[in-house]
C-alpha positions in Angstrom: 12.2 79.3 -1.7 11.2 75.7 -0.7 13.6 73.2 0.7 14.1 70.1 -1.5 12.6 67.7 1.1 9.7 69.8 2.3 6.3 68.4 1.4 3.0 69.9 1.3 0.2 68.6 3.5 -1.4 67.0 0.4 1.8 65.2 -0.5 2.3 63.9 3.0 -1.3 62.6 3.1 -0.7 60.7 -0.2 2.4 59.1 1.1 0.7 58.1 4.4 -2.2 56.5 2.4 0.2 54.6 0.2 2.1 53.3 3.2 -1.2 52.3 4.8 -2.2 50.4 1.6 1.2 48.7 1.6 0.8 47.6 5.2 -2.7 46.3 4.6 -1.5 44.3 1.5 1.2 42.7 3.7 -1.4 41.8 6.3 -3.7 40.3 3.7 -0.9 38.2 2.2 0.1 36.9 5.6 -3.5 36.0 6.5 -4.0 34.1 3.1 -0.7 32.3 3.7 -1.8 31.3 7.2 -5.2 30.1 6.0 -3.6 28.1 3.3 -1.1 26.5 5.7 -4.0 25.6 8.1 -6.0 24.1 5.2 -3.0 22.0 4.1 -2.3 20.8 7.6 -6.0 19.9 8.1 -6.1 18.1 4.7 -2.9 16.1 5.6 -4.2 15.1 9.0 -7.5 14.0 7.5 -5.6 11.9 4.9 -3.5 10.3 7.6 -6.6 9.5 9.7 -8.3 7.9 6.7 -5.1 5.9 5.8 -4.9 4.6 9.4 -8.6 3.7 9.3 -8.2 1.9 5.9 -5.2 0.0 7.2 -7.2 -1.2 10.2 -10.0 -2.4 7.9 -7.8 -4.1 5.3 -9.0 -7.6 4.5 -5.5 -9.1 4.1 -5.2 -10.1 7.7 -7.8 -12.6 8.7 -9.0 -13.2 12.2 -8.7 -16.5 14.1 -12.4 -17.0 13.6 -12.0 -16.8 9.8 -9.2 -19.2 9.9 -11.1 -21.7 12.1 -13.9 -21.8 9.5 -11.5 -23.4 7.1 -11.6 -27.2 7.1 -7.9 -27.6 6.5 -4.5 -26.2 7.8 -3.5 -23.0 6.0 -0.7 -24.6 3.9 -3.2 -27.1 2.6 -5.6 -24.3 1.8 -2.9 -22.6 -0.2 -2.2 -25.7 -2.2 -5.9 -26.3 -2.8 -6.3 -22.7 -4.1 -3.3 -22.8 -6.5 -3.7 -23.4 -10.2 -2.5 -26.8 -11.5 0.7 -26.5 -13.6 0.9 -22.7 -13.2 3.9 -20.8 -11.9 3.0 -18.3 -9.1 4.8 -15.4 -7.5 4.9 -14.9 -3.8 2.4 -12.0 -4.1 -0.1 -14.2 -6.0 0.1 -16.9 -3.3 -0.4 -14.3 -0.5 -3.5 -13.2 -2.3 -4.8 -16.8 -2.5 -4.9 -17.0 1.3 -5.9 -13.6 2.7 -6.8 -15.2 6.0 -3.2 -15.6 6.9 -0.4 -13.1 7.5 2.2 -12.4 4.9 5.0 -13.8 7.0 3.1 -17.1 7.6 2.6 -17.6 3.9 6.2 -16.8 3.2 7.4 -19.4 5.7 5.2 -22.1 4.1 6.3 -21.2 0.5 10.0 -20.8 1.2 10.6 -23.5 3.8 7.8 -26.0 4.6 6.4 -26.8 1.2 9.6 -27.1 -0.8 11.3 -29.1 1.9 8.5 -31.6 2.1 8.2 -32.0 -1.7 4.9 -30.2 -2.1 6.3 -27.3 -4.2 9.1 -26.6 -6.5 10.7 -23.2 -7.2 12.7 -21.6 -10.1 14.2 -18.3 -10.9 11.9 -15.8 -12.5 13.1 -14.9 -16.0 11.2 -11.6 -15.9 13.1 -10.5 -12.8 15.1 -7.3 -13.5 16.9 -5.8 -10.5 17.9 -2.7 -12.4 14.3 -1.4 -12.0 13.3 -1.7 -8.3 9.6 -1.2 -9.0 9.5 -3.9 -11.6 11.6 -6.2 -9.5 9.2 -5.9 -6.6 6.2 -6.6 -8.9 7.6 -9.6 -10.6 9.5 -11.3 -7.7 12.8 -13.2 -7.8 11.3 -16.7 -7.6 8.4 -18.5 -9.2 6.7 -21.5 -7.5 4.4 -24.3 -8.7 3.0 -27.5 -7.2 4.7 -30.8 -7.6 2.9 -34.0 -8.8 2.6 -35.1 -5.2 0.7 -31.9 -4.3 -1.5 -32.1 -7.4 -2.7 -35.5 -6.4 -3.9 -34.1 -3.0 -5.1 -30.7 -4.2 -8.4 -32.0 -5.6 -9.3 -33.7 -2.4 -8.5 -30.6 -0.4 -10.5 -28.4 -2.8 -13.5 -30.7 -2.1 -13.0 -30.3 1.6 -13.0 -26.5 1.2 -16.0 -26.6 -1.1 -13.9 -25.1 -3.9 -13.7 -28.1 -6.2 -13.1 -27.5 -9.9 -15.9 -28.8 -12.1 
């Protein structure tokens, strides 16, 4: 009579093959996971390199040579490029003078121009601080040129070669 745990040679061989297949499946899964992790890492590194390169090439920061080509100081260039009787957000005004850094334009708009009577500001009725994304897009304040600035803007536009017809 056979013992309950005795196996024949054929049964033992089947079990060994099944265990070998199981081990091979585990190795294959581990290799696929490693390949996927390496591909993900390489893709992220490539995206980071491209983002850094794009940041270095961005046109928003002008060089001294670009600024020196302008016939006027930067704050006068800003006034000359603004639309008459239109309210502007800070982001729109930064876009008007890409030759200058964001902080420089912010200083002109918030301090220099209002204090000297070139620009007036008002609260933005579209500003909604309950939605941060919308708040950043609309801006807290709106700015427009004063009559004093409007009188000089046309002269400065001609100096820049950007006169309105």
